[in-house]
Each structure stands twice: as structure tokens, then as C-alpha cells.
C-alpha positions in Angstrom: -17.5 22.7 -6.0 -14.5 24.9 -6.9 -11.4 23.0 -7.9 -9.2 24.3 -5.1 -11.1 22.4 -2.4 -11.3 19.0 -4.1 -8.5 16.4 -3.9 -7.9 12.7 -4.4 -5.5 10.2 -2.8 -4.3 7.0 -4.5 -1.7 4.4 -3.5 -0.2 1.2 -4.6 2.1 -0.6 -2.2 4.6 -2.6 -4.3 7.2 -1.6 -6.8 5.7 -4.2 -9.2 2.3 -2.5 -9.0 3.9 0.9 -9.6 5.8 -0.5 -12.7 2.6 -2.1 -14.1 0.7 1.2 -13.7 -2.1 -0.3 -11.6 -2.3 3.2 -10.1 -3.7 4.5 -13.4 -7.0 2.6 -12.9 -7.4 4.1 -9.4 -6.7 7.6 -10.7 -9.1 7.2 -13.7 -11.9 6.0 -11.4 -11.3 8.9 -9.0 -11.4 11.4 -11.9 -14.6 9.9 -13.2 -16.3 10.1 -9.9 -15.2 13.7 -9.3 -16.5 14.7 -12.7 -19.8 12.8 -12.1 -20.2 14.7 -8.9 -19.9 17.9 -10.8 -16.6 18.9 -9.3 -13.3 19.8 -10.8 -9.8 19.2 -9.4 -6.8 21.4 -9.6 -3.7 19.6 -11.2 -1.7 19.8 -7.9 -4.6 18.3 -5.8 -3.9 14.7 -6.9 -1.9 12.9 -4.3 -0.4 9.7 -5.5 1.9 7.3 -3.6 3.4 4.7 -5.9 5.3 1.8 -4.3 4.5 2.9 -0.8 3.2 0.6 2.0 0.0 1.4 3.6 1.4 0.1 6.9 3.2 3.4 7.5 1.8 6.9 7.6 5.1 8.4 6.4 4.6 8.5 2.6 5.5 11.5 0.4 2.1 12.2 -1.0 0.3 11.4 2.2 2.5 14.0 4.0 1.7 16.6 1.4 -2.0 15.8 1.6 -2.0 16.1 5.4 -0.2 19.4 5.1 -2.8 20.7 2.7 -5.6 19.5 4.9 -4.0 21.2 7.9 -3.7 24.4 5.9 -7.4 24.3 5.1 -6.8 23.9 1.3 -9.0 20.7 1.0 -12.7 20.5 1.5 -13.5 17.2 -0.1 -11.2 14.2 -0.5 -11.9 11.3 -2.8 -10.2 7.9 -2.1 -10.9 4.6 -3.8 -11.3 2.6 -0.5 -10.3 2.9 3.2 -7.4 0.5 2.7 -5.8 3.0 0.2 -5.5 5.5 3.1 -3.9 3.1 5.5 -3.6 -0.7 6.1 -3.6 -0.4 9.9 -6.9 0.3 11.6 -5.3 2.8 14.0 -3.8 4.8 11.2 -7.2 4.9 9.3 -8.9 6.1 12.5 -6.2 8.7 13.0 -6.5 10.0 9.5 -10.2 10.1 9.5 -10.3 12.0 12.7 -7.7 14.4 11.4 -9.8 15.0 8.3 -13.0 15.4 10.2 -11.5 18.0 12.6 -10.3 20.0 9.5 -13.8 19.9 8.0 -12.8 17.6 5.1 -15.5 15.3 3.8 -14.0 12.0 2.7 -15.7 10.1 -0.2 -14.8 6.5 -0.7 -15.6 5.1 -4.2 -15.8 1.5 -2.9 -17.5 1.0 0.4 -19.0 4.4 0.9 -19.2 5.7 4.5 -21.9 8.0 5.9 -22.1 9.9 9.1 -24.1 7.5 11.4 -22.6 5.4 14.2 -23.2 2.3 12.1 -21.1 3.8 9.3 -18.3 4.5 11.8 -18.5 0.9 12.9 -18.3 -0.3 9.3 -15.2 1.8 8.7 -13.6 0.4 11.8 -14.4 -3.2 10.6 -13.0 -2.4 7.2 -9.8 -1.1 8.8 -9.4 -4.3 10.9 -10.0 -6.4 7.7 -7.4 -4.4 5.8 -4.9 -5.0 8.6 -5.7 -8.7 8.5 -5.2 -8.8 4.7 -1.8 -7.2 5.1 -0.8 -9.8 7.7 -1.9 -12.5 5.3 0.2 -11.0 2.5 3.3 -10.9 4.7 2.7 -14.4 5.9 2.4 -15.7 2.3 5.7 -13.9 1.5 7.4 -15.5 4.5 6.1 -19.0 3.6 7.3 -18.5 0.0 10.7 -17.5 1.2 10.9 -20.4 3.5 10.0 -22.8 0.7 12.6 -21.2 -1.6 15.4 -21.5 1.1 14.5 -25.1 1.8 15.3 -26.1 -1.7 18.2 -28.6 -1.9 20.4 -26.4 -4.0 21.7 -23.2 -2.5 20.8 -20.0 -4.2 23.6 -18.8 -6.6 25.7 -22.0 -6.6 25.9 -24.8 -9.2 25.6 -28.4 -8.0 29.2 -29.2 -9.2 30.7 -26.5 -7.0 28.5 -27.4 -4.1 29.5 -31.1 -4.4 33.3 -30.6 -4.7 33.8 -27.5 -2.6 36.7 -25.1 -2.9 40.3 -26.4 -3.2 41.8 -26.7 0.2 38.4 -26.3 1.9 37.4 -28.7 4.7 33.8 -27.5 4.6 32.6 -30.0 2.0 32.7 -33.6 3.4 31.2 -35.1 0.2 34.1 -34.8 -2.1 34.1 -37.4 -4.9 36.8 -40.1 -4.7 38.3 -38.9 -7.9 39.2 -35.6 -6.3 40.6 -36.9 -3.1 
């Protein structure tokens, strides 16, 4: 296939993942598969969102990709897995329908999808699972924050300052007798 019609999309959601270059392994796998399929990709047809949440469709590279698809510049799109497109099932369905209407074939490296009703069902189930995984990630983060905030020492204060309080302050009832 000519290089103008082939593209790939990759995404990592956290700034830490972006700093650790975990996107590099996605991009390498996508380039390998594109080459194995006998295709070539133009340098500007790689769409990469680093540090962007899949919970939103408003991402810089995703916006450029959607514009290119709407302009008819993309025939075949390679993506690592459905959850790299979007974490929400509704967003995945919207993007897949948008790509289908534009005549773009989407190739997922992990969890390939065909054209049968069963394949559509599998994609929908994967979208729901990706949404569930995101909810779990958020819940673990909330639980971690709650545990951190429940620690006996307030963040950013030393025990001595907390025990004595500020001079003239009535907010600290546990003043040592030596300070009274």
C-alpha cells in the first residue's frame, strides 16, 4: 500500500509513562507490523498522544488523525489495541463508526477485529472492559489519596510545629506545659 494512506495511532495516558518512554514500544510494534504487512508510512502519518487520557476524545494527535480521516488521507489505521483509541466504550464506538464511514480499515495489533457481528460484539465488550479498567485505576488512586490523607501527621508540617502551634494561636489545644 502507498505510504500516504497508511497511518498509526499510539497513546499513553500518564505523564510518568510519557517520561519513561513507554510510547516507544508501542510505536516500534506498530512500525514492525506495518512493515510486515508490506506497507510504508509517511513520516507525518504517525499520530502520538503522550500524557493524554483516553477518557476524552479531545487530544491533539487524535484531533489531527480525525481531520486526516475526514479529508480522505487515511485508508488504513494501525492501533495497538482498542483501549489506545479510547477508554470509554461510547467513544470507541463513535471513532470506529467514523472510521468505517470514511472507508478506513482499522487494524489492532492486539485483539484483532474482523467484520462479522461477533467481531463487533468482541470490540464492544473490550470497550466496556477498558472503561471498567479506567474506573478501577481511578478508584485505586482515590483510595491511595485517602490513606495518605488519613496519616497522623499533616502533609508539609513537622511534628514539633503541629504540637506547639503558632505563637498567639488558639487553634492548638495540646500545647506543652513548658510553653504555657
